[in-house]
py3Dmol code that shows the C-alpha trace and the ligand (Angstrom):
import py3Dmol

protein = """\
ATOM      1  CA  UNK A   1      41.524  90.641 218.889  1.00  0.00           C
ATOM      2  CA  UNK A   2      44.765  91.879 217.344  1.00  0.00           C
ATOM      3  CA  UNK A   3      47.572  92.633 219.767  1.00  0.00           C
ATOM      4  CA  UNK A   4      50.334  95.067 218.818  1.00  0.00           C
ATOM      5  CA  UNK A   5      53.618  94.421 220.597  1.00  0.00           C
ATOM      6  CA  UNK A   6      56.276  97.099 220.644  1.00  0.00           C
ATOM      7  CA  UNK A   7      58.738  95.494 223.023  1.00  0.00           C
ATOM      8  CA  UNK A   8      60.509  92.177 222.933  1.00  0.00           C
ATOM      9  CA  UNK A   9      60.096  90.948 226.544  1.00  0.00           C
ATOM     10  CA  UNK A  10      56.299  91.341 226.319  1.00  0.00           C
ATOM     11  CA  UNK A  11      56.269  89.316 223.131  1.00  0.00           C
ATOM     12  CA  UNK A  12      58.464  86.610 224.681  1.00  0.00           C
ATOM     13  CA  UNK A  13      56.131  86.308 227.672  1.00  0.00           C
ATOM     14  CA  UNK A  14      53.115  86.113 225.378  1.00  0.00           C
ATOM     15  CA  UNK A  15      54.729  83.402 223.289  1.00  0.00           C
ATOM     16  CA  UNK A  16      55.741  81.404 226.367  1.00  0.00           C
ATOM     17  CA  UNK A  17      52.121  81.489 227.613  1.00  0.00           C
ATOM     18  CA  UNK A  18      50.760  80.401 224.220  1.00  0.00           C
ATOM     19  CA  UNK A  19      53.332  77.612 223.989  1.00  0.00           C
ATOM     20  CA  UNK A  20      52.333  76.344 227.410  1.00  0.00           C
ATOM     21  CA  UNK A  21      48.785  76.109 226.057  1.00  0.00           C
ATOM     22  CA  UNK A  22      50.075  74.128 223.068  1.00  0.00           C
ATOM     23  CA  UNK A  23      49.261  76.867 220.525  1.00  0.00           C
ATOM     24  CA  UNK A  24      51.268  76.697 217.301  1.00  0.00           C
ATOM     25  CA  UNK A  25      52.553  79.884 215.672  1.00  0.00           C
ATOM     26  CA  UNK A  26      53.206  80.992 212.088  1.00  0.00           C
ATOM     27  CA  UNK A  27      55.661  83.879 211.605  1.00  0.00           C
ATOM     28  CA  UNK A  28      55.470  86.295 208.651  1.00  0.00           C
ATOM     29  CA  UNK A  29      58.391  88.746 208.602  1.00  0.00           C
ATOM     30  CA  UNK A  30      57.766  91.907 206.537  1.00  0.00           C
ATOM     31  CA  UNK A  31      59.054  95.428 206.082  1.00  0.00           C
ATOM     32  CA  UNK A  32      55.526  96.842 205.943  1.00  0.00           C
ATOM     33  CA  UNK A  33      53.831  98.865 203.166  1.00  0.00           C
ATOM     34  CA  UNK A  34      51.705  95.753 202.877  1.00  0.00           C
ATOM     35  CA  UNK A  35      49.958  94.520 199.741  1.00  0.00           C
ATOM     36  CA  UNK A  36      48.133  91.393 198.641  1.00  0.00           C
ATOM     37  CA  UNK A  37      51.448  89.520 198.257  1.00  0.00           C
ATOM     38  CA  UNK A  38      52.141  89.931 201.969  1.00  0.00           C
ATOM     39  CA  UNK A  39      48.542  89.136 202.851  1.00  0.00           C
ATOM     40  CA  UNK A  40      48.685  85.842 200.948  1.00  0.00           C
ATOM     41  CA  UNK A  41      51.530  84.779 203.271  1.00  0.00           C
ATOM     42  CA  UNK A  42      49.519  85.919 206.288  1.00  0.00           C
ATOM     43  CA  UNK A  43      46.458  83.996 205.155  1.00  0.00           C
ATOM     44  CA  UNK A  44      48.511  80.832 204.670  1.00  0.00           C
ATOM     45  CA  UNK A  45      50.119  81.296 208.099  1.00  0.00           C
ATOM     46  CA  UNK A  46      46.693  81.806 209.669  1.00  0.00           C
ATOM     47  CA  UNK A  47      45.265  78.702 208.058  1.00  0.00           C
ATOM     48  CA  UNK A  48      48.169  76.417 209.030  1.00  0.00           C
ATOM     49  CA  UNK A  49      48.694  77.515 212.656  1.00  0.00           C
ATOM     50  CA  UNK A  50      46.707  78.337 215.781  1.00  0.00           C
ATOM     51  CA  UNK A  51      48.097  81.883 215.868  1.00  0.00           C
ATOM     52  CA  UNK A  52      50.079  84.179 213.638  1.00  0.00           C
ATOM     53  CA  UNK A  53      52.757  86.818 214.232  1.00  0.00           C
ATOM     54  CA  UNK A  54      53.470  89.442 211.578  1.00  0.00           C
ATOM     55  CA  UNK A  55      56.558  91.564 212.110  1.00  0.00           C
ATOM     56  CA  UNK A  56      56.773  95.036 210.584  1.00  0.00           C
ATOM     57  CA  UNK A  57      60.364  96.250 210.597  1.00  0.00           C
ATOM     58  CA  UNK A  58      62.216  98.178 207.905  1.00  0.00           C
ATOM     59  CA  UNK A  59      65.561  96.519 208.471  1.00  0.00           C
ATOM     60  CA  UNK A  60      68.335  99.107 208.010  1.00  0.00           C
ATOM     61  CA  UNK A  61      71.169  96.577 207.698  1.00  0.00           C
ATOM     62  CA  UNK A  62      69.884  95.109 204.430  1.00  0.00           C
ATOM     63  CA  UNK A  63      69.963  98.444 202.579  1.00  0.00           C
ATOM     64  CA  UNK A  64      73.211  99.128 200.780  1.00  0.00           C
ATOM     65  CA  UNK A  65      72.256 102.752 200.059  1.00  0.00           C
ATOM     66  CA  UNK A  66      71.080 105.283 202.665  1.00  0.00           C
ATOM     67  CA  UNK A  67      68.625 107.034 200.334  1.00  0.00           C
ATOM     68  CA  UNK A  68      66.987 103.684 199.452  1.00  0.00           C
ATOM     69  CA  UNK A  69      66.386 103.064 203.176  1.00  0.00           C
ATOM     70  CA  UNK A  70      65.043 106.587 203.704  1.00  0.00           C
ATOM     71  CA  UNK A  71      62.714 106.367 200.708  1.00  0.00           C
ATOM     72  CA  UNK A  72      61.355 102.932 201.575  1.00  0.00           C
ATOM     73  CA  UNK A  73      57.544 103.368 201.767  1.00  0.00           C
ATOM     74  CA  UNK A  74      55.974 103.414 205.245  1.00  0.00           C
ATOM     75  CA  UNK A  75      52.237 103.355 206.022  1.00  0.00           C
ATOM     76  CA  UNK A  76      51.915 101.854 209.449  1.00  0.00           C
ATOM     77  CA  UNK A  77      48.279 102.783 210.164  1.00  0.00           C
ATOM     78  CA  UNK A  78      47.101 101.302 206.873  1.00  0.00           C
ATOM     79  CA  UNK A  79      49.202  98.169 207.488  1.00  0.00           C
ATOM     80  CA  UNK A  80      47.588  97.637 210.883  1.00  0.00           C
ATOM     81  CA  UNK A  81      44.110  98.025 209.356  1.00  0.00           C
ATOM     82  CA  UNK A  82      44.934  95.449 206.681  1.00  0.00           C
ATOM     83  CA  UNK A  83      46.314  92.998 209.236  1.00  0.00           C
ATOM     84  CA  UNK A  84      43.244  93.426 211.389  1.00  0.00           C
ATOM     85  CA  UNK A  85      41.006  92.782 208.361  1.00  0.00           C
ATOM     86  CA  UNK A  86      42.633  89.381 207.730  1.00  0.00           C
ATOM     87  CA  UNK A  87      42.421  88.333 211.374  1.00  0.00           C
ATOM     88  CA  UNK A  88      46.047  88.514 212.502  1.00  0.00           C
ATOM     89  CA  UNK A  89      46.510  87.775 216.208  1.00  0.00           C
ATOM     90  CA  UNK A  90      49.903  89.430 216.886  1.00  0.00           C
ATOM     91  CA  UNK A  91      51.899  92.237 215.272  1.00  0.00           C
ATOM     92  CA  UNK A  92      55.485  92.874 216.332  1.00  0.00           C
ATOM     93  CA  UNK A  93      56.657  96.459 215.790  1.00  0.00           C
ATOM     94  CA  UNK A  94      60.246  96.569 217.001  1.00  0.00           C
ATOM     95  CA  UNK A  95      62.631  99.518 216.598  1.00  0.00           C
ATOM     96  CA  UNK A  96      66.286  99.471 215.590  1.00  0.00           C
ATOM     97  CA  UNK A  97      67.604  99.568 219.176  1.00  0.00           C
ATOM     98  CA  UNK A  98      65.545  96.519 220.078  1.00  0.00           C
ATOM     99  CA  UNK A  99      66.572  94.480 217.067  1.00  0.00           C
ATOM    100  CA  UNK A 100      70.232  95.494 217.199  1.00  0.00           C
ATOM    101  CA  UNK A 101      71.299  95.762 220.867  1.00  0.00           C
ATOM    102  CA  UNK A 102      74.737  94.716 219.566  1.00  0.00           C
ATOM    103  CA  UNK A 103      74.811  97.599 217.030  1.00  0.00           C
ATOM    104  CA  UNK A 104      75.117  94.916 214.306  1.00  0.00           C
ATOM    105  CA  UNK A 105      78.501  93.687 215.564  1.00  0.00           C
ATOM    106  CA  UNK A 106      77.240  90.122 215.130  1.00  0.00           C
ATOM    107  CA  UNK A 107      76.019  89.014 211.712  1.00  0.00           C
ATOM    108  CA  UNK A 108      75.233  85.961 209.603  1.00  0.00           C
ATOM    109  CA  UNK A 109      77.180  85.585 206.366  1.00  0.00           C
ATOM    110  CA  UNK A 110      76.730  83.043 203.628  1.00  0.00           C
ATOM    111  CA  UNK A 111      79.649  82.671 201.249  1.00  0.00           C
ATOM    112  CA  UNK A 112      78.355  81.220 198.019  1.00  0.00           C
ATOM    113  CA  UNK A 113      74.746  81.746 196.925  1.00  0.00           C
ATOM    114  CA  UNK A 114      74.659  85.205 198.507  1.00  0.00           C
ATOM    115  CA  UNK A 115      77.405  86.452 196.190  1.00  0.00           C
ATOM    116  CA  UNK A 116      75.430  86.058 192.947  1.00  0.00           C
ATOM    117  CA  UNK A 117      72.371  87.910 191.553  1.00  0.00           C
ATOM    118  CA  UNK A 118      71.162  90.540 194.078  1.00  0.00           C
ATOM    119  CA  UNK A 119      74.186  89.795 196.289  1.00  0.00           C
ATOM    120  CA  UNK A 120      76.645  90.931 193.628  1.00  0.00           C
ATOM    121  CA  UNK A 121      74.728  94.192 193.066  1.00  0.00           C
ATOM    122  CA  UNK A 122      73.876  95.016 196.683  1.00  0.00           C
ATOM    123  CA  UNK A 123      76.966  94.543 198.887  1.00  0.00           C
ATOM    124  CA  UNK A 124      76.057  93.299 202.368  1.00  0.00           C
ATOM    125  CA  UNK A 125      72.363  92.974 201.520  1.00  0.00           C
ATOM    126  CA  UNK A 126      72.025  89.294 202.373  1.00  0.00           C
ATOM    127  CA  UNK A 127      74.161  89.619 205.532  1.00  0.00           C
ATOM    128  CA  UNK A 128      71.504  92.064 206.729  1.00  0.00           C
ATOM    129  CA  UNK A 129      68.604  89.875 205.591  1.00  0.00           C
ATOM    130  CA  UNK A 130      69.938  86.661 207.140  1.00  0.00           C
ATOM    131  CA  UNK A 131      70.887  88.380 210.375  1.00  0.00           C
ATOM    132  CA  UNK A 132      67.468  89.955 210.898  1.00  0.00           C
ATOM    133  CA  UNK A 133      65.670  86.744 209.893  1.00  0.00           C
ATOM    134  CA  UNK A 134      67.741  84.736 212.404  1.00  0.00           C
ATOM    135  CA  UNK A 135      66.853  87.261 215.119  1.00  0.00           C
ATOM    136  CA  UNK A 136      63.148  87.091 214.222  1.00  0.00           C
ATOM    137  CA  UNK A 137      63.144  83.284 214.089  1.00  0.00           C
ATOM    138  CA  UNK A 138      64.768  83.137 217.523  1.00  0.00           C
ATOM    139  CA  UNK A 139      62.334  85.692 218.929  1.00  0.00           C
ATOM    140  CA  UNK A 140      59.199  84.208 217.414  1.00  0.00           C
ATOM    141  CA  UNK A 141      59.713  80.565 218.435  1.00  0.00           C
ATOM    142  CA  UNK A 142      57.289  79.700 215.642  1.00  0.00           C
ATOM    143  CA  UNK A 143      56.520  76.273 214.223  1.00  0.00           C
ATOM    144  CA  UNK A 144      56.546  77.704 210.685  1.00  0.00           C
ATOM    145  CA  UNK A 145      57.813  80.877 208.988  1.00  0.00           C
ATOM    146  CA  UNK A 146      56.524  82.108 205.638  1.00  0.00           C
ATOM    147  CA  UNK A 147      58.573  83.676 202.831  1.00  0.00           C
ATOM    148  CA  UNK A 148      57.530  84.649 199.309  1.00  0.00           C
ATOM    149  CA  UNK A 149      58.966  83.264 196.086  1.00  0.00           C
ATOM    150  CA  UNK A 150      58.995  86.878 194.895  1.00  0.00           C
ATOM    151  CA  UNK A 151      62.374  87.091 196.672  1.00  0.00           C
ATOM    152  CA  UNK A 152      63.551  83.759 195.356  1.00  0.00           C
ATOM    153  CA  UNK A 153      67.232  84.071 196.236  1.00  0.00           C
ATOM    154  CA  UNK A 154      66.300  85.226 199.737  1.00  0.00           C
ATOM    155  CA  UNK A 155      64.064  82.177 200.172  1.00  0.00           C
ATOM    156  CA  UNK A 156      66.910  79.846 199.135  1.00  0.00           C
ATOM    157  CA  UNK A 157      69.306  81.534 201.547  1.00  0.00           C
ATOM    158  CA  UNK A 158      66.850  81.501 204.468  1.00  0.00           C
ATOM    159  CA  UNK A 159      66.172  77.796 203.897  1.00  0.00           C
ATOM    160  CA  UNK A 160      69.917  77.124 203.781  1.00  0.00           C
ATOM    161  CA  UNK A 161      70.507  79.093 206.984  1.00  0.00           C
ATOM    162  CA  UNK A 162      67.722  77.243 208.814  1.00  0.00           C
ATOM    163  CA  UNK A 163      69.301  73.949 207.809  1.00  0.00           C
ATOM    164  CA  UNK A 164      72.867  75.042 208.597  1.00  0.00           C
ATOM    165  CA  UNK A 165      71.991  76.289 212.088  1.00  0.00           C
ATOM    166  CA  UNK A 166      69.521  73.506 212.984  1.00  0.00           C
ATOM    167  CA  UNK A 167      66.682  76.008 213.349  1.00  0.00           C
ATOM    168  CA  UNK A 168      63.565  74.060 214.341  1.00  0.00           C
ATOM    169  CA  UNK A 169      61.147  76.404 212.501  1.00  0.00           C
ATOM    170  CA  UNK A 170      59.920  75.053 209.158  1.00  0.00           C
ATOM    171  CA  UNK A 171      60.571  77.521 206.310  1.00  0.00           C
ATOM    172  CA  UNK A 172      57.541  77.658 203.999  1.00  0.00           C
ATOM    173  CA  UNK A 173      57.862  79.138 200.488  1.00  0.00           C
ATOM    174  CA  UNK A 174      54.730  80.872 199.106  1.00  0.00           C
ATOM    175  CA  UNK A 175      53.815  81.623 195.470  1.00  0.00           C
ATOM    176  CA  UNK A 176      54.557  85.024 193.932  1.00  0.00           C
ATOM    177  CA  UNK A 177      51.458  87.254 193.748  1.00  0.00           C
ATOM    178  CA  UNK A 178      51.090  89.591 190.735  1.00  0.00           C
ATOM    179  CA  UNK A 179      48.981  92.589 189.786  1.00  0.00           C
ATOM    180  CA  UNK A 180      46.418  91.936 187.047  1.00  0.00           C
ATOM    181  CA  UNK A 181      48.819  93.294 184.441  1.00  0.00           C
ATOM    182  CA  UNK A 182      51.540  90.843 185.545  1.00  0.00           C
ATOM    183  CA  UNK A 183      53.740  93.166 187.603  1.00  0.00           C
ATOM    184  CA  UNK A 184      55.016  91.368 190.709  1.00  0.00           C
ATOM    185  CA  UNK A 185      53.460  93.053 193.756  1.00  0.00           C
ATOM    186  CA  UNK A 186      56.072  94.968 195.728  1.00  0.00           C
ATOM    187  CA  UNK A 187      56.089  97.754 198.294  1.00  0.00           C
ATOM    188  CA  UNK A 188      58.548  99.533 196.026  1.00  0.00           C
ATOM    189  CA  UNK A 189      55.905  99.811 193.283  1.00  0.00           C
ATOM    190  CA  UNK A 190      54.473 102.694 195.354  1.00  0.00           C
ATOM    191  CA  UNK A 191      57.550 104.721 194.421  1.00  0.00           C
ATOM    192  CA  UNK A 192      57.036 104.336 190.643  1.00  0.00           C
ATOM    193  CA  UNK A 193      55.840 107.392 188.730  1.00  0.00           C
ATOM    194  CA  UNK A 194      52.657 106.973 186.702  1.00  0.00           C
ATOM    195  CA  UNK A 195      54.522 106.423 183.432  1.00  0.00           C
ATOM    196  CA  UNK A 196      56.996 104.032 185.077  1.00  0.00           C
ATOM    197  CA  UNK A 197      54.083 102.089 186.551  1.00  0.00           C
ATOM    198  CA  UNK A 198      52.621 101.729 183.065  1.00  0.00           C
ATOM    199  CA  UNK A 199      55.874 100.407 181.674  1.00  0.00           C
ATOM    200  CA  UNK A 200      56.711  98.120 184.626  1.00  0.00           C
ATOM    201  CA  UNK A 201      54.638  95.042 183.541  1.00  0.00           C
ATOM    202  CA  UNK A 202      56.921  94.711 180.498  1.00  0.00           C
ATOM    203  CA  UNK A 203      59.608  93.485 182.900  1.00  0.00           C
ATOM    204  CA  UNK A 204      57.627  90.320 183.651  1.00  0.00           C
ATOM    205  CA  UNK A 205      56.493  89.882 180.035  1.00  0.00           C
ATOM    206  CA  UNK A 206      60.023  90.115 178.650  1.00  0.00           C
ATOM    207  CA  UNK A 207      61.470  87.891 181.389  1.00  0.00           C
ATOM    208  CA  UNK A 208      58.829  85.277 180.629  1.00  0.00           C
ATOM    209  CA  UNK A 209      58.721  85.447 176.843  1.00  0.00           C
ATOM    210  CA  UNK A 210      62.325  85.963 175.727  1.00  0.00           C
ATOM    211  CA  UNK A 211      63.995  82.906 174.211  1.00  0.00           C
ATOM    212  CA  UNK A 212      67.233  83.433 176.120  1.00  0.00           C
ATOM    213  CA  UNK A 213      68.842  85.457 178.901  1.00  0.00           C
ATOM    214  CA  UNK A 214      70.679  87.582 176.354  1.00  0.00           C
ATOM    215  CA  UNK A 215      67.510  88.300 174.430  1.00  0.00           C
ATOM    216  CA  UNK A 216      65.710  89.280 177.664  1.00  0.00           C
ATOM    217  CA  UNK A 217      68.520  91.687 178.593  1.00  0.00           C
ATOM    218  CA  UNK A 218      68.491  93.235 175.119  1.00  0.00           C
ATOM    219  CA  UNK A 219      64.701  93.635 175.067  1.00  0.00           C
ATOM    220  CA  UNK A 220      64.643  95.142 178.560  1.00  0.00           C
ATOM    221  CA  UNK A 221      67.333  97.688 177.647  1.00  0.00           C
ATOM    222  CA  UNK A 222      65.473  98.592 174.443  1.00  0.00           C
ATOM    223  CA  UNK A 223      62.365  99.293 176.534  1.00  0.00           C
ATOM    224  CA  UNK A 224      64.306 101.641 178.828  1.00  0.00           C
ATOM    225  CA  UNK A 225      64.983  99.344 181.797  1.00  0.00           C
ATOM    226  CA  UNK A 226      68.437  99.569 183.345  1.00  0.00           C
ATOM    227  CA  UNK A 227      69.321  95.879 183.736  1.00  0.00           C
ATOM    228  CA  UNK A 228      71.199  94.727 186.868  1.00  0.00           C
ATOM    229  CA  UNK A 229      71.049  91.085 185.850  1.00  0.00           C
ATOM    230  CA  UNK A 230      69.055  88.367 184.120  1.00  0.00           C
ATOM    231  CA  UNK A 231      70.288  84.874 184.994  1.00  0.00           C
ATOM    232  CA  UNK A 232      69.010  81.330 185.330  1.00  0.00           C
ATOM    233  CA  UNK A 233      69.374  79.330 188.557  1.00  0.00           C
ATOM    234  CA  UNK A 234      67.290  76.776 190.482  1.00  0.00           C
ATOM    235  CA  UNK A 235      65.185  76.080 187.359  1.00  0.00           C
ATOM    236  CA  UNK A 236      64.112  79.733 187.214  1.00  0.00           C
ATOM    237  CA  UNK A 237      64.955  82.835 185.252  1.00  0.00           C
ATOM    238  CA  UNK A 238      65.588  85.692 187.685  1.00  0.00           C
ATOM    239  CA  UNK A 239      65.967  89.375 186.896  1.00  0.00           C
ATOM    240  CA  UNK A 240      66.572  92.735 188.532  1.00  0.00           C
ATOM    241  CA  UNK A 241      66.135  96.069 186.761  1.00  0.00           C
ATOM    242  CA  UNK A 242      66.027  99.722 187.624  1.00  0.00           C
ATOM    243  CA  UNK A 243      63.221 101.899 186.388  1.00  0.00           C
ATOM    244  CA  UNK A 244      64.009 105.492 187.327  1.00  0.00           C
ATOM    245  CA  UNK A 245      64.729 105.472 191.080  1.00  0.00           C
ATOM    246  CA  UNK A 246      63.053 102.112 191.701  1.00  0.00           C
ATOM    247  CA  UNK A 247      64.705  98.700 191.663  1.00  0.00           C
ATOM    248  CA  UNK A 248      62.408  95.836 190.654  1.00  0.00           C
ATOM    249  CA  UNK A 249      63.043  92.090 190.931  1.00  0.00           C
ATOM    250  CA  UNK A 250      61.083  89.207 189.478  1.00  0.00           C
ATOM    251  CA  UNK A 251      61.491  85.558 188.550  1.00  0.00           C
ATOM    252  CA  UNK A 252      59.700  82.987 186.407  1.00  0.00           C
ATOM    253  CA  UNK A 253      59.807  79.209 186.295  1.00  0.00           C
ATOM    254  CA  UNK A 254      61.684  77.845 183.259  1.00  0.00           C
TER     255      UNK A 254
END
"""
ligand_1 = """\
23
LIG
P 59.141 92.548 202.268
O 58.172 93.343 203.090
O 59.329 93.062 200.883
O 60.418 92.262 202.996
O 58.446 91.126 202.064
C 58.032 90.340 203.153
C 57.715 88.948 202.668
O 56.642 89.022 201.711
C 58.885 88.281 201.947
O 58.927 86.906 202.290
C 58.551 88.475 200.497
O 59.102 87.490 199.659
C 57.033 88.363 200.536
N 56.462 89.025 199.353
C 56.646 90.311 198.964
N 56.005 90.544 197.797
C 55.414 89.368 197.431
C 54.631 88.950 196.326
N 54.318 89.780 195.331
N 54.206 87.665 196.288
C 54.537 86.806 197.279
N 55.273 87.131 198.352
C 55.716 88.392 198.434
"""
view = py3Dmol.view(width=600, height=400)
view.addModel(protein, "pdb")
view.setStyle({"model": 0}, {"cartoon": {"style": "trace"}})
view.addModel(ligand_1, "xyz")
view.setStyle({"model": 1}, {"stick": {}})
view.zoomTo()
view.show()
């Protein structure tokens, strides 16, 4: 039976009862508009723990532009159906008031790795991400929490935060899931027009096949992508581009 929790105290009571029974928990934080990438995290969480909590919360503090937040895809009924179909035990559906009783006066800031790549193009983005992830980790009291390598920089920063703040939850990185044509699965893909969707797989191909960062940038521009960055860190080549109104990110192992 899947249980949908819309308030924090009820969740905390539920977790305390499960803990008393010795049940381990895997947490999967998401912003909804779920796809197979999210579900792969959920399946891993389900297989490695007694129970699983998926949070669906479009976190306003990680959006640097209001229209990006407003246009972020939402399909809550479909998400709940998908979660039910993969056997999720708990879904947390908080609202902004619940997650930010402090009105975002308190926040987590990292000063080095958050300033490069997406951090340099989206001011405040990682402050919002790290803050909401810390809140969710504290709320969930999970043994493990699952994050995708799709958001590689985010994964590095969450791991670093967990270590820096002695968070007892193990941070588990999960492989990036792609569409058959190579495009990294993303909720934002729903906002691509048909012709943009057809062009989008070239992002991955060029990132993967170009001999250098400069060549990748040149090839992406030639194909009509507006390049935010292509850089190499952590043994990976990471890129972010804009295609029309949609910002895409991806990364490949070097
Ligand atoms: P989001 O809903 O975009 O915040 O993503 C929630 C979690 O799912 C994050 O840990 C993402 O890294 C992960 N995720 C999103 N897309 C993919 C994907 N294509 N493959 C693997 N993990 C993903």
